[in-house]
N, C-alpha and C positions, 0 to 999 in steps of 0.2 A: 354623270351626276356631279353636282357642284361640290367643291371642297369647302369645308368649314374652316375659317381662319381663327387661330387662337394665338395668344402669347401667354404661356403658363409654364410653371416649373415642371408640370407633368411631361412636357415634351422632352424627348431625349436631347435634342439640339439645345445648346445654351441659349438663353434669352439674350437678345442683343439690344442695347440701348442706342438709339440714334442720337446724334449731337443735340437735337432739340429735346431729348429726354423722352421721345415717343418710342414706345415698345415696337420693335420690328415684328411683323406678322409672321407666324409660323403655320405652315399648312399641315393639317392632320388628315391623312387619307380617310375618306368616308367609304362605307360599304358600297359595292357596285350592285349588290343584291341583298335584301333583308326581308325578314318576316317576323313580326312580333305577335301575330295572331289576334291582335286587338281590333282589327278592322278599321285602322286609322284612315285607310283610303276609301272607306265606305263599302268595300266589297267583303262579302263573307268568305271565310276560309273553307276550302282552298280556292283562291281566285283563278279562274280559267286562263287568264293571260299570264300567270306566273308559274302555275303548277300543272303537271300532267299526272294522271292517276294510273295505277297498275292496269295494263290493258286487259288482263285476264279477270280482273275483279268485276263481278256482275254489276251492271248499271243499277239494278234495282236495290242494291245494298250499299252503294258507295257513300251515300249521305249518312248512313248508320255507322259505317266503319271509319270514316275519316271526316273530322270536323273540329270544332273548338269546344272548350269547356272552361269552367271557372275553377282555378286551383283552390281547394278548401282552406289551405294555410295562408297563402298570400292574397287571395282574392283576385289575382290576375287572370286574364283570359289567356289560355295556352292551347296548343294543338293537341288533339287526341286521335290516336289510331288504335282500333280494335280489330283483332283477327279471330274469327270463329272457324271451327273445323270445316274444311272444304272451300274456304275463300281462295279464289284464284288457284285452285289445285292443279298442279302440273306434274305429270309423270305417273299418275296412278292408273294401272291397267284395270280392265273390268274385273279380273280375279281379285286384285287387291281391294277394290271398292266393295265387292260383294263380301269379302272376308273382313272388311274394316281392319286391314293389316297396317296399322299406323306405324310410322317410322319411329315415333318418339312417345314416351310416357314418363311417369315419375321415376322409373328405374333407369332412364337415360335413353340414348339414341342407338338405333340399329343401322344407321345410314351406312357406315363403313362395311358392315356385313352384307347389306343388300347390294351395294355398289360393286362389291368384289365378285359377285356371281356373273357368269357370262351374260352380257347384255343387261346387267342389273342396273336398276335406277332406284333412287330413294325419293319418293314424291315429296314435293314442297308446296307450301301455300304462303300467301302474302297479302298485305295491304300496305301500299307505299305511295307517297307523293314525291314527285321528281321535278327538279328545276326544269322549266320548259325552255327548249332551245330548238332552233331550226337545223335539222341534220344536214340539209342541203347546203345552206350558206354559212352555218356556224353562228348566226345571230342569237344572242342570249346565252352563249356558253360561259360558264364561270370557271371551268377547269379545262385546261388545254395542255397537250403535250409540249414540253419544253418551256413552259411559262410558269413561274412561281404563283401560287395561290395561297391565301390565308383564309381560314374560316373557323367559326365557333358555333356551338349550339349547346343547349342545356336539355337534359332528359330526366325523366322520373318514371320508374315502373309502377304500375298500379297494384292494388291489393290482390287482383286476380292473377298476378304473375305466378306461374307454376313454381312449386317448391320441390324441385326434383332432388332425389338422392340417388345418383347413379350407382349401379352395381359395379363390382370391380372390373368386369369385362366390357363395360360400356363407357362412353364419353357423355358429357353434358350435351343436351339437345341443342343443335345449331340454331342460333337466333340472331340474325344480323339486324341491327337497328339503323345503320347508315352504310351506303355502299356507292362506289363509282365503278363503272364497267365499260370496257371496250369489248364488244362482241367479236367473236372470231368466226370466219367463214372459209370453207374450202369447197371449191367446185359448186358454188351457189348454195351450199348446205350449211346452216347454222350449227356450230360445234358445241353450243352450250357452255361457253367459256365462263370461268369464274370471274368475279369482280377483281380488278387489280388492286383495289384498296377498299377495305371494309372495316367496320367496327361492330363487334358483337357484345351482347349482354346475355350470356347463356344462363338459364335458370339453374340455381345451385343452392339447395337448402332454403334458408329464409332470405337469401339475397341473390346475387348474380355474379358470374365471372366475366369481367370486362376485359377486352383486349382488342387491338387493331391487328389487321393482317394484310400483308402485301403479297401479291401473286405475280409471277413472271414465268414465261416459257410458252412453247407452242401447245395449243389446246386441241388442235385437230389431228390428234394421234390416238391410237388405241393401245394402252391407256394414255390419258393426257400426260404429256411430259412437262408438267408445270411444277414449280417449287413454291412453297409458301413459308413466309417468315412472320412470326407473331411478335408483337410489341406490347408492352404495358399490361401484362397479365396481372390483374388485381381483383380481389374479391370485394364487392361493394354491398352495402345493405340495400334492401328494397324500399320503395315508397319514400325515397330521399332524392332531392335534386342533385345532379352532378353536372359539371361544366366541362366540356371537351373543346380544346383548341387544337387546330391542325395547321401546320405549314407544310405544303405539298409542292414538290417539283416533279411532276410526272414526266418520266422519260423512259425510253426503251433501251437505254444504254447506261453506262456507268455514271452518268450525270444525274440520275434520279435520286430523290431524297424525300423522306417523310419524317417529320417531327411531331410528336403528340404530347400534349399536356392534359392532365386530369386534375380538376379542381385546383388549378394554378401551378401545379408541380410538373416539371418536365419528366416524362416517364419512359421515353424511348425514341431512338433514331434508327432509321433504315437508310442505307446508302446502296444504290444499285439500280438495275433495270426494273421496270414495271410493265405489265401487260404482255401482249403476244406480238413480237416483232415480225413473225413469219406469216400468221394468218389473221392478225387483227385487222378490222375494217379500215378502209382508207377513203379519203375524199380528195378527188383530183390527184390521186397517187400518193397522198400524204396521210400517215396514220392520224386518226382523230378519235376523240372520246365521244362515242355515239350515245352513251347512256350517262347523262349528267347526274350529279349527286341525288341520291334517293334517301328518304327518311321514312321510317315506319317499322314494320316487322316482316322479315322474311325468315321462315322457320321450317324445320322438319314437320311433316304432316303429323298432327296429333289431335286428340279429342277435345282438349280444353280451350276455353276462351282466354285471350291474352290481350292486355291493354298497356299502352305506353303514352306518355305525355312529352311534348317538346315545347321549348321556349327560346326565343331570340336566336334565330338562325341568321347568320351574317357571313357574307363573302367579300373579300377585298382583293384587288389586283395590285396593290402596293403595300409595303410593310406598314401595318397598322399600329406599330408601337406608339403609345401615347393616346390611343383611342380608349375611352373608358370601358367599352365593351370587349376589347381585346384583352387587356389587363393581365398579360403575362410578359416575361422578359424575353430576351433573345435566346435562341437555341444554342447549345454548345457548339464550338467550332468544329 
């Protein structure tokens, strides 16, 4: 993608005047992938050449669950994702289905309790759109192991976002809104690995609990021998736009790092390994990120409808300092 050339005081590098008085051109890195939902390319969202949709989500409802909408406050066209009970339902046994034994309700989540039982599973459901990439060749990947990546997006929860008030013995219902995953496989069997980086907005009262989480360790064990680190735990109001910036260096050793900004303020740093170095999938013998960034709703199975909006998703492969849509400073050393 072409680089836009500027000479402006916004650029971190000093403006240099040539002897003739002509301003030296400074290169501002442009996104390698972007989505503004406005259909500037003439394609409706989600464009099939840019985005893949949750494989378990029924074809008959995809257009109803994932599309675009007009933001009533700004009038801008934004992305919209809605989940209704049973969408891409995964892990629900016939007995659970018959009893409608939901994992989550207004009193919080029972996922931990259900998963602690022998062979226990907590059913989940989702509607997500994912950056489309070729898993065989790597074409289109925006996040790679060992390579720094920068990205940003804005999100807003809708009026139908549940207003949970968890009981003392329950946690807020799991609700990922963005995740990146390296699946784990042992002896040809998928181990159901957790995403190595995700962002959640768990319903809590009239707002949500926002945080990022990094996961590392072998998943193909019983129980999983993974560790999870949470960053940026903040309570946010609902129905209000928030902007998230991420600088990510995914690595399966001590060289890994994640920095997160929320609404322009740096709120957390993680240093260390990410993903599953033992059972994580490989391509040509080298670990790779087979599930590129996803946006939408991945949640505990529950009865309520839930909607979220997204705006301006952008990825860079070089430091975007100086780009107006990055708009945050450098992370701490």
